[in-house]
N, C-alpha and C positions, 0 to 999 in steps of 0.2 A: 604563668602556669594556669592552664584552664582546668576548671573543676569538672569532675565527671562523677556520675553515680556508679559506684561499685556495688553491684547487686549480688549478695551472697545468699539470697533467698531462693527457696525451691521454686521451680518454674510452675506456672499455671495454678497456684494456690493463693497468690497475693494480689492486692489491688493493682489495676493498670495505671492508676494516677500517682504512683510512687515517683517522686522527682525531687530535685534539689530545691530547698526553701530556705530563705534567710529568716532566722529567729532574732528579733530585735528586743533586747531587754530594756524595758522602760525605766527601770531603776538605775542601771549603770551605763546605759547607752552602748553596751557591748553588742556585737552582732556575730552570729554563728551561722555558717552555711552547712546544713545537714539534709539528708534524704528524709522525706516525709510525705504523708498523704493528706495533710491538713489543707482545708479549703482556704484560699487567700483571695482577697479582693485587690490589694495593693501590690505593686511591683517596685523594685529598686535595682540599681546596678551594684554588682559585687566588684571586688578588686580585680577580677579578670575581665571586666568590661561588659559582661553579659548581664541581662536582666533576669531576675528570679522573683517568684512570689515572696511576699513579706508577711510574717505572722508576728504581731506585737504581743509580748508576754510581760507580766509584772515581775516574775522571779525566774532566774536561771542560776546555774552554778557560779556565774560571775557576780551575782549579788546576794545569794543566799548565805546567811551567817555561818551555816555549817561548813561551807566550802571556803569562805573568805576569812573566817576566824574573827570577824568584826561583828559586834552587836549593833543592830540597827533597828530602831523603833519605827515601824510604819503605822502611823496613827491616822485613822480616818474617823472624823466626827467625834473626837474626844474619847474614844473607847478606853484608851490607856488610863486617862484621868479618872473616868468613872470606875474602872476596876480598882485603881489605887484607893479611891474614896471608900468603896465597899470593903476592901481589905482592912483599911484603917478602922472603919466602923466596927467590923467583926472583931478585930483585935482589942478595941476598947471594951466591948461587951464581955470578952473573956477575962479581962483584967478586973472588972467589977465583980464578977462572980466568984 
């Protein structure tokens, strides 16, 4: 089944570069083919055998906890640990007072 852009937008008021783009979720490795105007530098083949531009994103509905129902901690440079340490420290100050 070949993918095609179904354009429900009004004519002559939207960008000309609206096309199909693969959005690759770096967290879950899921891929979605949707219409977009995002600039892409990489291309990849989709299941229909055609090449499309690829946009790499960190979070989509395939990996976001709201949609998946799974809690996932994405820690970069120990932010979570620093937050927990500050929260514990603040809790200890309140108990002393």
